[in-house]
Backbone bond lengths (Angstrom), bond angles and torsions (degrees), N, CA, C in turn:
res aa  C-N    CA-C-N  psi(-1)  N-CA   C-N-CA  omega(-1)  CA-C   N-CA-C  phi
1 X - - - 1.457 - - 1.522 109.72 -
2 X 1.332 117.19 178.69 1.456 121.14 -176.02 1.519 110.31 -108.08
3 X 1.337 116.87 135.41 1.443 122.08 173.69 1.525 108.37 -133.82
4 X 1.345 115.88 178.49 1.455 120.84 -177.97 1.514 110.85 -112.56
5 X 1.339 115.24 149.27 1.445 119.10 170.35 1.526 109.12 -94.60
6 X 1.311 117.07 -170.78 1.465 120.40 -176.02 1.517 113.10 -66.29
7 X 1.329 117.44 -19.64 1.471 121.55 179.14 1.522 112.22 -96.06
8 X 1.328 116.56 13.37 1.466 121.44 -179.92 1.524 112.02 63.08
9 X 1.330 116.91 33.56 1.458 122.46 176.97 1.531 109.23 -104.43
10 X 1.315 115.33 155.19 1.461 119.54 -179.40 1.526 110.66 -70.81
11 X 1.322 115.71 134.00 1.461 120.19 168.29 1.517 107.81 -129.19
12 X 1.302 116.10 157.01 1.467 122.51 -179.45 1.519 106.79 -105.69
13 X 1.326 116.13 110.96 1.456 118.38 -172.35 1.521 113.51 -120.39
14 X 1.324 117.22 -35.68 1.461 120.04 -176.46 1.519 109.79 -119.78
15 X 1.302 114.24 155.96 1.450 119.85 179.16 1.514 111.54 -93.77
16 X 1.326 115.83 143.50 1.445 120.29 162.72 1.530 107.66 -73.31
17 X 1.324 118.04 163.77 1.470 119.34 174.11 1.528 110.90 -55.96
18 X 1.337 116.12 150.12 1.457 120.94 -176.54 1.519 112.22 -59.70
19 X 1.343 115.94 -37.71 1.470 117.72 -178.01 1.519 111.61 -64.68
20 X 1.346 116.51 -30.91 1.458 119.83 178.01 1.529 110.38 -71.36
21 X 1.322 116.26 -38.53 1.459 120.69 176.35 1.529 110.87 -62.33
22 X 1.329 115.91 -41.56 1.469 120.54 178.83 1.525 110.17 -63.04
23 X 1.327 116.90 -41.09 1.475 120.75 179.20 1.522 111.29 -65.33
24 X 1.330 117.47 -41.79 1.467 120.92 176.62 1.524 110.49 -60.45
25 X 1.333 115.13 -43.45 1.461 119.73 179.95 1.524 111.26 -65.61
26 X 1.318 116.60 -36.03 1.458 120.99 178.86 1.536 110.99 -65.86
27 X 1.340 116.72 -43.50 1.464 120.77 178.23 1.531 110.25 -63.49
28 X 1.337 116.54 -45.26 1.471 120.44 178.62 1.522 110.96 -62.01
29 X 1.333 116.71 -37.82 1.466 120.75 178.84 1.519 111.22 -66.05
30 X 1.328 117.04 -38.95 1.463 120.22 179.69 1.528 110.77 -67.34
31 X 1.338 116.53 -38.36 1.462 120.27 176.23 1.525 110.42 -64.04
32 X 1.327 115.97 -40.99 1.462 120.31 178.85 1.525 111.06 -65.14
33 X 1.334 117.35 -44.33 1.463 120.68 179.91 1.523 111.05 -63.20
34 X 1.315 116.37 -41.06 1.469 121.82 177.25 1.532 110.54 -60.76
35 X 1.316 116.07 -43.68 1.469 120.84 -178.50 1.525 111.46 -68.71
36 X 1.334 116.53 -38.11 1.464 120.49 177.14 1.525 110.01 -61.99
37 X 1.326 116.20 -43.78 1.467 120.54 -179.39 1.530 110.88 -56.62
38 X 1.329 117.38 -48.68 1.466 120.14 -177.31 1.518 112.30 -71.44
39 X 1.330 117.36 -30.98 1.464 119.35 175.96 1.531 110.68 -67.49
40 X 1.331 116.07 -40.16 1.464 120.43 177.62 1.521 110.98 -65.73
41 X 1.327 116.87 -29.05 1.456 121.96 -178.53 1.529 113.32 -75.38
42 X 1.328 118.84 -10.66 1.469 121.35 -174.27 1.529 112.64 -54.53
43 X 1.329 120.25 -51.21 1.479 118.91 -179.34 1.525 112.61 -60.56
44 X 1.320 116.83 -38.95 1.465 120.23 -179.18 1.522 111.35 -68.79
45 X 1.346 116.31 -41.96 1.462 120.25 178.65 1.523 111.01 -64.81
46 X 1.337 116.00 -40.31 1.462 120.36 178.79 1.524 110.74 -64.01
47 X 1.323 115.32 -43.15 1.467 120.02 177.83 1.532 110.58 -61.67
48 X 1.321 116.62 -43.62 1.469 121.10 -178.84 1.520 111.55 -61.27
49 X 1.328 117.52 -41.23 1.469 119.71 -176.67 1.533 110.50 -70.49
50 X 1.336 117.18 -35.94 1.463 118.88 178.87 1.532 111.11 -72.62
51 X 1.318 117.14 -34.22 1.464 119.88 173.78 1.520 110.20 -63.51
52 X 1.341 115.40 -40.31 1.467 119.89 -179.15 1.525 111.91 -64.72
53 X 1.349 117.14 -49.62 1.467 119.10 -175.00 1.531 112.43 -72.88
54 X 1.328 116.82 -17.90 1.464 118.88 177.84 1.527 112.32 -96.56
55 X 1.325 116.76 -5.00 1.458 121.07 -177.96 1.515 113.21 -89.40
56 X 1.317 117.00 169.50 1.481 121.64 -176.72 1.523 113.12 -65.82
57 X 1.345 117.83 -30.02 1.463 119.96 -178.63 1.519 111.29 -60.85
58 X 1.347 116.20 -39.36 1.458 120.41 178.03 1.525 110.92 -84.29
59 X 1.316 116.83 -44.09 1.452 121.02 -175.28 1.527 112.34 -60.73
60 X 1.327 117.49 -32.56 1.469 121.40 -177.87 1.524 112.98 -101.25
61 X 1.338 116.17 14.38 1.466 119.41 -177.61 1.524 110.44 -107.58
62 X 1.344 117.24 164.30 1.474 120.77 176.87 1.528 112.92 -64.26
63 X 1.338 117.71 -15.36 1.467 120.60 178.58 1.516 112.07 -69.84
64 X 1.327 117.36 -18.97 1.460 121.06 -174.15 1.524 110.80 -79.23
65 X 1.330 114.58 74.78 1.466 121.35 173.99 1.529 107.33 -127.34
66 X 1.332 118.54 155.92 1.475 119.81 -179.86 1.530 113.22 -56.29
67 X 1.353 116.80 -43.48 1.463 119.55 -178.69 1.524 110.98 -65.83
68 X 1.321 115.91 -44.72 1.460 120.06 -179.74 1.525 111.14 -61.44
69 X 1.321 116.96 -43.05 1.452 121.48 179.78 1.531 111.01 -63.12
70 X 1.322 116.72 -42.20 1.465 120.31 179.01 1.525 111.33 -64.16
71 X 1.326 116.57 -42.22 1.463 120.35 -179.89 1.527 111.28 -65.67
72 X 1.332 116.64 -39.55 1.467 120.60 179.19 1.526 110.80 -65.55
73 X 1.331 116.78 -45.91 1.465 120.16 -179.27 1.531 111.06 -65.35
74 X 1.332 116.76 -39.71 1.470 121.17 177.15 1.525 109.79 -62.45
75 X 1.312 116.45 -42.61 1.463 121.97 179.05 1.526 110.94 -62.34
76 X 1.331 117.06 -46.98 1.457 120.85 -176.26 1.527 111.90 -70.09
77 X 1.327 117.43 -35.14 1.465 120.51 176.27 1.526 110.09 -63.86
78 X 1.334 116.51 -45.02 1.462 120.42 178.79 1.525 111.28 -63.66
79 X 1.336 116.57 -37.64 1.463 120.75 179.32 1.529 110.84 -64.63
80 X 1.334 116.69 -43.47 1.465 120.45 -179.95 1.525 110.91 -62.70
81 X 1.327 116.30 -45.16 1.464 120.21 176.74 1.522 110.07 -62.71
82 X 1.343 115.56 -39.60 1.451 121.07 -178.77 1.519 113.32 -60.43
83 X 1.327 117.40 -39.45 1.461 120.21 179.36 1.533 111.19 -64.09
84 X 1.327 116.58 -37.39 1.461 119.81 177.09 1.531 110.73 -68.80
85 X 1.320 116.27 -41.12 1.467 121.09 177.75 1.529 110.22 -62.40
86 X 1.335 116.23 -42.80 1.460 120.48 179.45 1.528 111.34 -62.39
87 X 1.325 116.15 -36.36 1.469 120.20 177.63 1.526 110.22 -64.15
88 X 1.317 117.05 -42.39 1.465 120.47 178.11 1.531 110.29 -61.37
89 X 1.339 116.47 -43.41 1.465 120.53 178.51 1.520 111.59 -61.69
90 X 1.331 116.39 -40.39 1.465 120.79 -179.78 1.529 111.06 -66.72
91 X 1.333 116.84 -40.30 1.469 120.69 178.15 1.531 109.97 -62.62
92 X 1.324 116.46 -43.65 1.468 120.55 179.20 1.534 111.33 -65.26
93 X 1.331 116.85 -40.90 1.463 120.31 178.65 1.521 110.64 -62.72
94 X 1.331 116.41 -44.68 1.467 121.12 177.94 1.525 110.37 -62.01
95 X 1.320 116.51 -43.38 1.464 121.13 179.46 1.533 111.11 -61.88
96 X 1.333 116.87 -39.68 1.460 120.43 -179.32 1.532 111.74 -64.75
97 X 1.330 116.97 -36.53 1.458 120.36 177.24 1.525 110.43 -66.40
98 X 1.320 116.89 -42.56 1.460 121.09 176.87 1.528 109.91 -60.30
99 X 1.319 116.60 -44.25 1.466 121.00 179.36 1.523 111.31 -63.05
100 X 1.322 116.27 -39.30 1.457 119.53 179.56 1.521 110.61 -64.99
101 X 1.330 116.88 -43.65 1.459 121.49 179.61 1.527 110.54 -62.34
102 X 1.336 115.91 -34.15 1.472 120.83 -178.18 1.533 112.23 -88.60
103 X 1.335 117.58 8.81 1.470 123.18 177.49 1.531 112.72 64.02
104 X 1.314 116.99 31.36 1.457 120.32 176.34 1.521 109.81 -89.51
105 X 1.334 116.92 124.37 1.449 121.18 -174.18 1.533 113.52 -65.05
106 X 1.328 116.74 -20.92 1.459 119.61 -176.86 1.527 112.81 -77.41
107 X 1.339 117.59 4.06 1.463 119.91 -179.18 1.521 111.36 -58.23
108 X 1.349 116.25 -38.73 1.462 118.79 -176.11 1.529 111.41 -70.72
109 X 1.330 117.17 -31.65 1.464 120.66 176.47 1.532 109.28 -66.23
110 X 1.322 115.48 -44.30 1.474 120.32 178.87 1.525 110.63 -63.54
111 X 1.327 116.50 -43.37 1.463 119.50 -179.76 1.528 110.53 -66.93
112 X 1.325 117.31 -36.37 1.462 120.41 176.00 1.516 111.37 -61.31
113 X 1.335 116.35 -42.02 1.462 120.28 176.32 1.533 110.75 -61.97
114 X 1.331 115.87 -39.73 1.466 120.44 179.12 1.524 111.16 -60.27
115 X 1.340 117.10 -42.85 1.464 120.57 179.89 1.528 111.21 -65.30
116 X 1.324 116.86 -40.46 1.462 120.37 179.95 1.532 110.54 -65.22
117 X 1.330 116.27 -43.60 1.469 120.04 178.90 1.526 110.31 -65.58
118 X 1.329 117.01 -39.52 1.463 119.64 178.11 1.525 111.04 -65.78
119 X 1.328 117.01 -32.54 1.461 120.34 175.18 1.528 110.71 -62.68
120 X 1.327 116.27 -38.37 1.471 120.55 176.30 1.522 110.05 -62.88
121 X 1.329 116.55 -39.97 1.470 120.75 176.97 1.527 110.66 -56.51
122 X 1.320 117.36 -48.12 1.466 120.39 179.59 1.533 111.12 -69.20
123 X 1.329 116.40 -31.76 1.466 119.80 177.46 1.525 110.93 -61.62
124 X 1.318 116.09 -30.72 1.466 121.30 179.56 1.532 112.58 -74.65
125 X 1.342 116.76 0.77 1.465 120.69 171.30 1.527 111.80 -76.06
126 X 1.327 116.74 -14.96 1.464 120.27 -174.92 1.531 112.55 -58.00
127 X 1.342 120.12 -45.04 1.473 118.63 178.14 1.527 113.50 -58.43
128 X 1.333 117.53 -37.91 1.463 119.90 177.32 1.513 110.60 -65.95
129 X 1.332 115.80 -41.58 1.463 119.99 177.85 1.527 110.93 -62.09
130 X 1.336 116.21 -43.94 1.470 120.43 179.38 1.526 110.35 -62.35
131 X 1.320 116.35 -44.44 1.464 120.61 -179.88 1.523 111.15 -55.05
132 X 1.323 116.28 -49.53 1.465 119.83 -174.26 1.534 112.47 -77.95
133 X 1.328 118.02 -38.15 1.463 119.16 -179.51 1.529 111.44 -70.95
134 X 1.336 115.67 -46.30 1.474 119.10 177.49 1.524 109.66 -64.61
135 X 1.336 115.85 -43.51 1.455 119.35 179.79 1.517 112.75 -61.87
136 X 1.339 116.52 -40.12 1.461 119.55 178.44 1.521 111.13 -66.59
137 X 1.339 116.42 -39.26 1.467 120.62 178.91 1.524 111.12 -64.25
138 X 1.333 116.40 -36.42 1.467 121.03 -178.91 1.527 112.07 -93.05
139 X 1.351 116.29 7.05 1.476 121.97 179.69 1.528 111.77 57.91
140 X 1.331 115.63 38.69 1.457 120.79 178.74 1.525 109.64 -79.05
141 X 1.307 116.74 138.71 1.460 122.09 179.13 1.527 110.37 -64.04
142 X 1.326 116.06 137.57 1.456 121.00 178.48 1.511 114.25 89.09
143 X 1.326 117.82 -10.26 1.462 120.96 178.98 1.526 109.50 -91.18
144 X 1.324 116.18 147.46 1.455 120.97 -174.90 1.519 109.57 -138.68
145 X 1.323 117.25 121.99 1.466 122.14 -176.79 1.519 112.04 -60.32
146 X 1.345 117.65 -45.05 1.458 120.35 -176.90 1.529 112.05 -66.05
147 X 1.313 117.11 -34.58 1.460 120.45 176.55 1.528 109.83 -64.55
148 X 1.331 115.98 -46.66 1.461 120.24 178.49 1.513 112.35 -61.51
149 X 1.348 116.54 -42.01 1.462 120.73 179.59 1.524 111.28 -66.40
150 X 1.327 116.48 -39.00 1.459 120.82 178.93 1.526 111.20 -60.07
151 X 1.323 116.72 -47.65 1.467 120.08 179.83 1.526 111.38 -66.14
152 X 1.324 117.12 -37.77 1.459 120.41 179.92 1.526 111.12 -64.53
153 X 1.329 117.19 -43.38 1.459 120.72 179.42 1.525 111.41 -64.41
154 X 1.319 117.18 -37.58 1.469 119.55 177.23 1.527 110.45 -62.39
155 X 1.323 116.68 -40.89 1.465 120.02 177.92 1.526 110.40 -63.44
156 X 1.320 117.50 -48.21 1.461 121.83 -175.03 1.527 112.46 -67.88
157 X 1.335 117.05 -36.62 1.460 120.27 -175.23 1.527 113.29 -85.66
158 X 1.319 117.75 -25.95 1.466 120.19 -173.28 1.524 113.06 -103.87
159 X 1.317 117.71 -43.30 1.472 120.27 -170.91 1.535 112.98 -61.55
160 X 1.355 120.05 -54.79 1.479 118.36 -176.58 1.527 114.16 -58.83
161 X 1.349 119.61 -49.75 1.479 117.53 -179.71 1.519 113.84 -67.16
162 X 1.328 118.24 -32.98 1.460 120.08 177.79 1.530 110.39 -64.90
163 X 1.316 117.36 -41.85 1.463 120.50 179.04 1.526 110.40 -64.77
164 X 1.341 116.26 -45.25 1.460 119.53 -179.15 1.526 111.37 -63.92
165 X 1.332 116.86 -46.86 1.463 120.08 179.65 1.525 110.72 -64.93
166 X 1.335 116.43 -41.56 1.458 120.08 178.73 1.515 112.14 -60.18
167 X 1.328 116.66 -41.91 1.468 120.58 179.16 1.521 111.31 -66.58
168 X 1.332 116.73 -39.49 1.468 120.28 178.32 1.526 110.72 -61.47
169 X 1.334 116.20 -44.60 1.464 120.08 179.49 1.526 111.81 -68.79
170 X 1.320 115.58 -45.09 1.468 120.69 -177.44 1.525 111.36 -61.53
171 X 1.329 116.28 -37.21 1.466 120.62 -177.58 1.525 112.47 -92.61
172 X 1.352 115.98 6.70 1.470 121.58 176.28 1.526 111.75 53.53
173 X 1.317 115.80 49.00 1.452 120.58 -179.69 1.527 110.75 -79.19
174 X 1.324 116.49 179.79 1.460 121.14 -172.83 1.523 111.52 -61.67
175 X 1.327 115.61 151.70 1.456 121.23 -178.90 1.526 111.21 -61.98
176 X 1.331 117.05 -38.12 1.468 120.20 179.07 1.519 111.47 -59.24
177 X 1.319 116.38 -42.84 1.459 121.22 -179.73 1.525 110.74 -65.83
178 X 1.330 115.77 -41.98 1.464 120.00 179.15 1.519 111.06 -65.69
179 X 1.333 117.00 -44.34 1.459 121.11 179.25 1.534 111.22 -60.49
180 X 1.311 116.37 -38.92 1.468 120.69 178.71 1.522 110.62 -58.55
181 X 1.334 116.82 -46.33 1.469 119.88 -176.79 1.523 112.75 -77.97
182 X 1.335 117.12 -25.25 1.467 118.88 170.77 1.522 109.24 -62.92
183 X 1.334 115.89 -43.17 1.469 121.28 -178.20 1.529 112.39 -69.81
184 X 1.319 117.44 -19.32 1.467 121.22 175.09 1.527 110.34 -88.72
185 X 1.334 116.21 -45.71 1.468 120.85 -173.28 1.525 112.76 -68.78
186 X 1.317 117.34 -41.93 1.470 120.45 -173.75 1.533 112.68 -61.53
187 X 1.355 119.54 -52.66 1.470 118.25 179.37 1.526 113.18 -63.18
188 X 1.332 117.37 -39.66 1.468 120.01 -179.31 1.529 111.27 -64.78
189 X 1.329 116.55 -35.10 1.458 120.59 177.55 1.526 110.75 -62.67
190 X 1.326 116.63 -46.66 1.463 119.98 -178.64 1.533 110.34 -68.44
191 X 1.322 117.79 -40.64 1.473 120.78 177.21 1.524 111.01 -60.89
192 X 1.335 117.21 -38.31 1.467 120.38 179.00 1.523 110.83 -60.19
193 X 1.311 116.72 -39.37 1.463 120.10 179.21 1.531 111.48 -73.42
194 X 1.326 116.60 -31.80 1.464 118.49 175.13 1.526 110.07 -62.33
195 X 1.324 116.77 -47.15 1.461 120.31 177.69 1.530 110.69 -59.82
196 X 1.329 116.70 -43.25 1.466 120.67 -177.73 1.526 111.20 -57.99
197 X 1.306 116.76 -49.92 1.467 119.33 -174.25 1.522 112.77 -84.30
198 X 1.316 117.83 -22.05 1.458 119.70 171.37 1.524 109.69 -66.96
199 X 1.331 117.06 -45.98 1.465 120.66 178.50 1.523 111.48 -65.41
200 X 1.342 116.68 -33.96 1.460 119.59 176.14 1.526 110.04 -60.36
201 X 1.322 116.62 -41.13 1.469 119.97 179.81 1.530 110.68 -70.64
202 X 1.325 117.39 -47.25 1.471 121.81 -177.15 1.525 110.78 -60.74
203 X 1.325 115.78 -43.04 1.461 120.41 -169.94 1.523 113.97 -92.73
204 X 1.333 117.36 -24.77 1.471 119.57 -171.62 1.527 113.04 -128.47
205 X 1.316 116.71 -59.44 1.463 119.93 -171.84 1.527 112.03 -63.74
206 X 1.337 116.65 -43.31 1.471 119.25 -178.98 1.527 112.34 -71.02
207 X 1.341 119.72 -50.42 1.479 119.54 -179.67 1.524 113.84 -63.82
208 X 1.347 117.18 -35.78 1.460 120.16 -175.44 1.532 112.96 -89.75
209 X 1.335 116.37 -12.55 1.454 119.89 -177.78 1.516 112.25 -84.44
210 X 1.319 114.10 -174.52 1.460 120.45 179.01 1.523 110.24 -62.89
211 X 1.322 116.54 133.51 1.460 121.16 -179.54 1.529 111.81 -87.17
212 X 1.316 116.26 -4.52 1.451 120.64 174.55 1.525 109.56 -86.33
213 X 1.317 116.45 141.95 1.455 120.75 179.29 1.523 109.05 -77.64
214 X 1.329 116.33 115.91 1.453 121.96 177.48 1.523 108.78 -125.40
215 X 1.310 115.31 168.87 1.462 119.23 179.14 1.519 110.65 -60.84
216 X 1.320 117.15 -44.73 1.459 120.04 -173.59 1.520 113.15 -73.22
217 X 1.339 117.90 -38.69 1.469 115.31 177.84 1.525 111.64 -73.71
218 X 1.332 117.32 -23.18 1.469 120.15 172.10 1.523 110.19 -69.33
219 X 1.335 115.70 -43.17 1.468 119.72 176.08 1.524 110.07 -60.79
220 X 1.343 116.95 -42.10 1.461 120.75 178.74 1.512 112.35 -62.07
221 X 1.330 116.17 -39.82 1.463 120.19 179.44 1.522 111.33 -67.28
222 X 1.336 116.60 -46.64 1.466 120.11 179.09 1.526 111.11 -62.93
223 X 1.315 115.51 -38.68 1.461 119.95 177.84 1.529 110.91 -62.30
224 X 1.318 116.86 -43.59 1.473 121.22 -178.38 1.524 112.00 -67.21
225 X 1.318 116.86 -35.42 1.456 120.70 -177.96 1.524 113.28 -83.67
226 X 1.332 117.73 -37.86 1.461 119.65 -164.75 1.523 116.08 -110.96
227 X 1.335 118.30 -38.26 1.467 119.31 -168.97 1.522 112.36 -59.53
228 X 1.318 117.21 -53.04 1.464 120.11 -179.29 1.534 111.61 -73.24
229 X 1.331 117.00 -27.03 1.464 119.36 175.77 1.523 110.36 -65.23
230 X 1.328 116.84 -45.48 1.466 120.18 178.41 1.524 110.07 -64.56
231 X 1.345 116.50 -40.45 1.466 119.88 176.54 1.530 110.87 -59.88
232 X 1.322 116.43 -38.95 1.468 120.94 178.84 1.522 111.25 -64.50
233 X 1.333 116.23 -45.30 1.464 120.74 -179.63 1.530 110.45 -63.35
234 X 1.329 117.00 -43.37 1.463 120.30 178.27 1.533 111.08 -62.74
235 X 1.329 116.25 -36.64 1.467 119.86 177.89 1.524 110.87 -65.93
236 X 1.319 116.50 -40.82 1.473 120.53 176.34 1.525 110.22 -60.43
237 X 1.329 116.86 -48.10 1.465 121.08 -178.94 1.525 110.98 -62.96
238 X 1.341 116.72 -41.08 1.465 120.43 179.13 1.524 110.90 -63.36
239 X 1.324 116.16 -42.09 1.466 120.10 -178.39 1.526 112.02 -71.15
240 X 1.328 116.64 -38.56 1.466 119.33 176.94 1.524 110.53 -63.36
241 X 1.335 115.64 -44.78 1.454 119.09 178.92 1.517 112.07 -63.85
242 X 1.325 116.93 -40.73 1.458 120.84 179.74 1.524 110.82 -66.12
243 X 1.333 116.57 -41.29 1.469 119.95 -177.98 1.532 111.32 -64.61
244 X 1.339 115.76 -32.82 1.467 119.63 -178.43 1.523 112.28 -83.03
245 X 1.322 117.80 -41.02 1.463 121.62 -172.01 1.526 114.15 -106.30
246 X 1.349 116.73 -12.99 1.473 122.50 -175.57 1.535 111.38 63.39
247 X 1.314 116.64 22.08 1.455 121.52 175.52 1.519 109.82 -123.56
248 X 1.317 115.63 140.12 1.459 121.34 -179.34 1.522 109.07 -89.17
249 X 1.320 116.25 126.45 1.461 121.11 174.49 1.533 107.91 -82.88
250 X 1.326 116.02 104.65 1.463 119.22 -173.47 1.530 111.81 -63.32
251 X 1.326 117.62 -27.71 1.463 120.55 -178.68 1.520 110.95 -70.23
252 X 1.325 116.54 -45.14 1.470 119.91 178.79 1.527 110.94 -65.49
253 X 1.341 116.37 -45.35 1.464 120.29 -178.47 1.525 110.68 -66.94
254 X 1.323 116.64 -47.08 1.454 120.48 -177.66 1.512 112.95 -63.02
255 X 1.335 116.56 -47.68 1.469 120.09 179.93 1.523 110.41 -67.62
256 X 1.340 116.86 -36.23 1.460 119.82 177.22 1.515 111.77 -61.13
257 X 1.326 117.14 -43.27 1.467 121.04 177.96 1.523 111.48 -65.98
258 X 1.327 116.36 -39.79 1.467 120.03 178.82 1.526 110.31 -62.62
259 X 1.327 117.12 -42.20 1.467 120.22 179.30 1.524 111.45 -69.64
260 X 1.331 116.56 -38.15 1.468 120.11 179.42 1.529 109.98 -58.72
261 X 1.322 116.14 -51.79 1.460 119.32 177.32 1.513 112.43 -73.55
262 X 1.343 116.19 -28.41 1.460 120.46 -178.91 1.517 113.27 -62.43
263 X 1.342 116.37 -29.83 1.473 119.12 176.12 1.522 110.57 -53.99
264 X 1.329 116.60 -44.50 1.463 120.89 -175.22 1.527 111.40 -75.00
265 X 1.328 117.17 -30.26 1.466 119.89 174.14 1.518 110.04 -64.51
266 X 1.333 115.95 -46.47 1.469 120.27 179.43 1.524 110.39 -64.92
267 X 1.333 116.67 -41.65 1.465 121.12 177.88 1.527 110.30 -55.55
268 X 1.335 116.04 -46.98 1.472 120.08 -178.18 1.531 111.31 -65.22
269 X 1.323 117.54 -37.44 1.463 120.67 178.22 1.527 110.98 -66.68
270 X 1.335 116.43 -42.48 1.465 120.34 178.10 1.527 110.18 -62.54
271 X 1.334 116.79 -35.73 1.468 121.58 -178.02 1.531 112.53 -62.19
272 X 1.321 117.04 -22.44 1.469 120.12 178.63 1.525 110.61 -64.71
273 X 1.353 116.01 -35.67 1.466 120.53 -177.12 1.529 113.39 -105.43
274 X 1.320 117.02 -21.58 1.464 120.93 -178.17 1.533 108.92 -114.27
275 X 1.336 118.74 101.67 1.474 121.95 -173.80 1.521 114.18 -55.62
276 X 1.331 117.57 -34.47 1.459 119.03 -176.28 1.526 111.17 -60.83
277 X 1.318 117.64 -31.12 1.466 120.77 178.23 1.532 110.54 -67.76
278 X 1.322 116.28 -39.41 1.466 119.31 178.37 1.526 111.46 -69.50
279 X 1.334 117.17 -31.11 1.467 120.04 178.75 1.523 111.53 -61.40
280 X 1.339 116.24 -33.88 1.466 120.36 -175.39 1.529 112.18 -109.17
281 X 1.324 115.11 18.38 1.469 119.27 176.37 1.527 110.92 -58.90
282 X 1.331 116.80 -33.68 1.470 120.66 -174.81 1.525 112.72 -64.88
283 X 1.335 118.38 -20.29 1.470 119.91 -179.58 1.518 112.00 -88.77
284 X 1.334 117.64 -4.73 1.460 120.10 -177.65 1.525 111.26 -83.46
285 X 1.310 115.57 151.43 1.471 121.55 177.54 1.526 108.20 -86.92
286 X 1.325 114.74 75.60 1.459 120.73 -167.29 1.524 112.79 -64.57
287 X 1.320 118.89 -22.17 1.467 120.60 -179.75 1.521 111.84 -62.85
288 X 1.328 117.19 -25.05 1.466 120.91 -177.86 1.526 111.44 -68.07
289 X 1.331 116.35 -13.02 1.462 121.16 178.84 1.534 111.52 -61.64
290 X 1.336 117.49 -16.07 1.467 121.21 179.80 1.528 112.86 -84.69
291 X 1.325 118.76 -11.28 1.462 120.85 -176.16 1.525 114.26 -61.73
292 X 1.354 120.24 -34.26 1.472 118.29 177.24 1.526 113.66 -56.77
293 X 1.323 117.60 -30.33 1.465 120.31 177.29 1.527 110.03 -62.85
294 X 1.331 115.61 -43.59 1.460 120.03 177.21 1.524 110.52 -67.36
295 X 1.341 116.80 -38.74 1.463 120.28 178.71 1.516 112.20 -61.29
296 X 1.324 116.86 -43.84 1.473 121.15 178.29 1.526 110.18 -63.82
297 X 1.329 116.75 -39.26 1.465 120.71 178.64 1.525 110.96 -62.25
298 X 1.327 116.87 -40.69 1.467 120.75 178.70 1.526 110.59 -66.91
299 X 1.332 117.43 -40.57 1.455 120.51 177.33 1.533 111.50 -62.12
300 X 1.321 116.38 -25.82 1.462 121.30 -178.24 1.528 113.27 -81.75
301 X 1.353 116.11 -7.10 1.456 118.69 176.06 1.524 109.99 -63.05
302 X 1.310 117.03 146.90 1.462 120.39 -174.70 1.516 112.28 -70.47
303 X 1.307 117.58 -37.22 1.464 120.79 -178.09 1.514 109.75 -139.98
304 X 1.348 116.33 164.18 1.460 121.02 168.58 1.532 107.90 -68.49
305 X 1.347 115.08 151.55 1.476 117.28 -179.20 1.512 109.81 -136.14
């Protein structure tokens, strides 16, 4: 656990239960594996986009304009760089967990660096947002307003608090300052994902899916609207309570994590019966599916801490 020294700085003095450490390591490993996969995909994705823009489907379409081509290439270049940046962030996050388990005080510096690098990853969403927002405004083919808005909101909600929290951790600032930015960053992060997947449903999954009301597309709709929203609200309540009392409510945190990862479990189940969900599985942050394991581990703690 975390305690303070005489200078009000974070020190690592007590251990969490071993099962909780294993769960943290498992989540970090899943994030790392996810990041490795997308980094390895960079050459293939780059090849695919150049085949597309040089092929007849693009060449003979309304998308084939100088501005559209520039926006697409700018977007894809930023995406390729972003996957490498995300891999670096994942490696640092994994390293910080290892350091924490080994009682190395520099874990927080490493984790702070991970947050800053991950903020850069989200910052690289800006070209995609520009492509779709500008394209939608100019009625360019292939551009989508909701896609552009989704990426923009992720940048606005995640980048500033991640940078601030990362700097606080990296510079080993006071625990009060770090706790303040944890309580800001955590809810905004979950809200950003709620917006992302809500817009995915509004703009893609619902229009392209079955227009008949079935059990599974109803479950998919409720999942898109409510699961991450409830997780966001629980995260807000947990952070407000922690900021006031300096105690973590294990029920709010645990259930919030279960719901956060639970969205992706439900998404995958719906995809078995609703093909449109499987078509867009590749855009989901599938590593988050491991968070319920951590949530259950937190619920199993004997007391709030």
